[in-house]
N, C-alpha and C positions, 0 to 999 in steps of 0.2 A: 498564429492562425493557419487551421486547413485551408488549401484551397477549395472552394464548396463546385467546381465544375471537375474533378480530380473523384471518378466512382470509389467505392467503401471499397476497402480490402480484408475481405474476410480472413479470419486465422485460417492458413490453410489444413487442408483432410487430408490423410491419407482413405485411399482406395480402402484398406483394408477395414477404415473404420467408418466410412460412409453407409454400411447397410443398417450398423448399430444408432447409428443419428439418424437415419431415414425413419427407424425403426420408433425409437423416440418421437418426433415430428410426427406421426399417425398416432401415438398416444395420447401426445396435447391436444393437436388441431382434430377436436372430434367432428367436425362437417365440414368434411372434404365438397370442394367444386366438381360436379360431374359433366363432361361433354360430351352430346350427342352429336348427330349429324342429318339434318332433315336435307337431301340433296346436297345442295349446296351451299343452305345456310346450320353455321352450328348454335346451338341452344347448349348454354349453360346455368346450369341452377345447384344450388346445395344438396344436400343429402345426407342423410342420416345412418350410416351403415348400421347393421343389425347384427353383422358379425366379423372380425378380419382375423385371418390366418397368417399373418409374416405379410406379405404383399400380395395375397390375395383377400379381395376385399365382396364383402356381400353386403345386394343393397335392395331391402323391400322398394315394392314401386305397387300400385292397385295398374290395372288393365284397362282401364277412363286415361290415367294419364297420359299426355303428350310421349312421354319415350315411349312408352309401349311400342309404339309404332315405329319410331326414329333407329330403336335397338333392333325390332323385327327386321327394318330393309335395310339398315348397318349396324351390325356388333361391334363393329368397332368405336370405342372409348376410350377416354381420360378423366383421370382422376386428380383433382391437383390439389394437396396439401399444405395451408399454410398456418404456422405459428407463428404465437408472438415476439417472437425475435425475426421473425422476417423467413427464417429457416422454411424451406419450401422441397415437400417430394412429388415428382411429378410418373404416375401409373398410367402410362399405356397399356391397352388389355383389347379383349372380348369378353364379351357379356354374354351370358350363356342362362338360358334359366333353369334353374336348380331342380334337378329333378332326384336327390340323394330322399330317399323318404327316412332316414333315419337321421342325418342331419339337417332338414327341415324341421322335424319332428326336437332335436336341440336346439335349435334359433329358436323356432315358438316357444317350447317353453323357459328360455332363458330372456325374453321380452315380454315386459308386462302390458307396453304401451300395443303392440299387435294384437294381444290378445284381447286389448280394451277395445280396441275401435273394431276388428272386424270377425269378432265371436269365438272364430271355431280355426284350425289352420287348416282345413279342408277347403274353404272358403274360395269361389271362385276368380272372385276381384282380387287374389293375392297372387303377386307373381316375388319371387327371390330372384336376384341376378347373382351368379358367381361373376366376378369382373378376372379375370386370368390374365396376370400380367405376360406383357409381351417385351416392355420395356422398363426398365424403372428408371429415373434421375433423383439425384439429392443436389440444392444450392444451400449455401449458404450466405445470410445474409444480404442478399439481393446483389452475390459477387460476380454475377453475368458470368457463372461459369458453371457448369452442370458435372458433378463427379455421374458417372454410370456406374451403377449396379449391377455384377450378375442379377439374371434371372432365378430362382432357387428352381431346380427341375424337382416335379412330384409327378 
C-alpha cells in the first residue's frame, strides 16, 4: 500500500520531449488562468485565447475590463494551463497590444464570438494582447519539479 505522505512520482521526461508535451497541454486545456498585478495585489482569471502560435498566446480583452489598466501599468503576466491529467504549463511573458492589421483581421475572421459580440474589427472597445513568452515551464502530474523549456526566438 502506497504511503500517503509520499509525493507522486510521475514518469520522467526528457528536456527534448518537454516542448511537445507542453504544447499538448496547451491544446487540451482550452482556458488558461491569466495572472496580472495591480501594484502589490495579484489578480487571476480564466481567459479564452483567440489564437495560440506555439507558446505565443493572443487574448482578447475589452478596454473596460480590470486587466486593461493592470497590463498598461505592468505588462508582465503569467498564463497557467492545467489539463485533466494535472500536467501544467506556465508561460511567463510580456503582454503587448497587437498592432499587426493582417493578424488582427485573421483573428477576427476566425473567431465568430468576437464578431457576434463586437460587431466590427475596428470596435474601439476591443484589445487583442499578444503574450510574448520570456519563460516557459512544464510540470507533469503535480511532480513538484518544473522542466524549463527554451523560449523560441521569433
